[in-house]
C-alpha positions, 0 to 999 in steps of 0.5 A: 415458176409458180407465178407462171403456173398461176398466170396459165391457170387464169388465162385458161379460166379466162379462156373458158369463160369467153367460150361459155359465154360466147355459146350462151349469147347466141340463146339469149338472141335467139329469145329475144328474136323469138319474141319478135318474130311473135309479135311481127306474126300478130301484127301481120295478121291483124293487118290481113284482118283488116280486109276481113269480110266481117265488119266486127273483125276488121274493127277488132284487128284495129284496135289490137293493132292500137294496142301493139302499137304497130306503125308499120299498120298506119297506111293500111289503117288509113285506107280502113278509115273510109270504112263506113260500115256500122257495127253493134257495141261492145267491140274491142271487149268493151264500149267506146264512149266518143260520141255525145250520142246514146246510140250503140252503132260505130262504124269501122272507120271511126275505129280505125280512127281511134288506133290512128290517134293512138299511133301517134306521132307518126300517124300524124302526116298520113292523117292530114294528107288523108284530111286534105285528099280522101273521099268524104268518110276519109276525111271525116274520120281523119278529122276525128282522129286528128282531134284524139291525138292532140298535136300541135301541127293538128290545128291548121289543117283543122282550121281548114276543113271547117271550110269543107264542102261536106258537113259531115267533115266540118262538123268532125273538124269542129268537134276536134278543135273543141278538144284542141287547147289553142286559141287559133281555134276560137275564131274559126269556131265562132264562125262556124256557129253561122254554118248552113248545117244546123249539126255543125253550129250545134258541135261549134257551140259546144266546142267554143263551151270547152274554151275559157275565151271571151271573144265566143260570148257575142257569137254564143249569145247570137246562137241563142236565137237560132232557128234550130232549138239543138243550137240554142240549147248547146248555145245556152250550155256553153254560156253557163260555163263562161264567168261573164254576166254579160250573158245573163239577160240573153239567157232570161229571155231564153228561159222564158221564150225559149223555143223547147223544153230543152232550150228553157231547161238549159237556160235555167241550168246556165243562170244557176251557175251565174253569181248575178241576181237579175235572173231570180224573178224568171227563175221564179216564174220558170217553177211554174213552166209547163215542163216538170224538167224546166222546173227541177232546173229552175229550183236547182239554180235557185238553190245556188242563189243566196236570194232570199226571194225565192224561198215562198216560191220554192216551198210552194213547189213542195206540192208540185205533181212531179217527184223530181221537181219536188225533190229539188225544191227540198234541196234548194231550201235545205241550202237557205238560211230561212225559217219559212222554208221549216213547216213545208218541209216537216209536212213534206216527210209525209210525201209519198214518194221516199225519195222527196221525204229523204230529200226533206229529211236532209234539208231539215237537217241543214236547219237550225230549227226545234221545230224539226226535231220531232218530226225527224224522230218520227222519220226514223220510223219511216218505211224507207231505209233512206229516209230513216237514214237521213233523218238519223243524219239530220238528228246528228246534225243537231247534236241528237243522237238518232236512237233516242 
């Protein structure tokens, strides 16, 4: 009888527990549903804002939909790709920096493209379709979005877009191919170095600079002779990133004969990254270039060369009329294990520019020469704190206390 009573109690408790659980469960579902309803409501609100009369509101709505990962907004966002209205940054609470220019202007369509890239992989097929069949702005922004999304399916459509009738689309396609780690992109990019539009050619050079593929070198060397200085400069930059000595001679020619200061400066930079002594004479000559930007870059490049031929020329450059050039020369001499630089660097501790004096103190700290000790101790009283700190460091490097 007791056993039957016990069984009855257990059964009753179980039933009550089931009833209690059954009553609580709808409240749990309601809470989850409430959050879903709120999210769906925000998505719908922002999709509606994509049609707002305010360009800023349209851009910010696109940003918000990306953060919500609202794949249901993809059709409306694809439509927004055609919006070429320019707006001033910052937008969406921050300044976007997907372009290489320094302008604060971006378009609403570009913000839509960024959001669509965030909605990959769901957005890939709609973007490919828009790339092949949309109007010009839509195609350009589709190419932009596909580059940001970095999906293997994007490569062939982007290669096809390098042959688009509109240069704006070709430029964006070439830029996007630069972000793709796929060897299929190299040959189409090399062909784009011959595009009729200089901006496409420049973008192709940039993209090829990111590729570790020697098939690009011949085309980039040819681009050093492009009719547009911007293309020449970008080609020099790209060749600087290639660990290949084939470009040393063409870059040396560009350093001497470059059509603009930017081209010659970029050639000097590229030659600095080459472990090849053939460029040293041209770099030494470039220390006398009419552009301070070129002289500074040449001094930097010579600092990376383990070649003593440049020491006396760099010492002479410590007297350059431009402070940035003098500072760069001091830095370069600090990397040279040559005592011929010491006297010139000691004199530079009295330069009128504190940055130059600081760099000279650093360079002397790299030298094991006793002639630098007293001048460095005197520099501990320099009016510039940076100079004093650098002099103290230099004396410590010699095993001496800076306050002695």
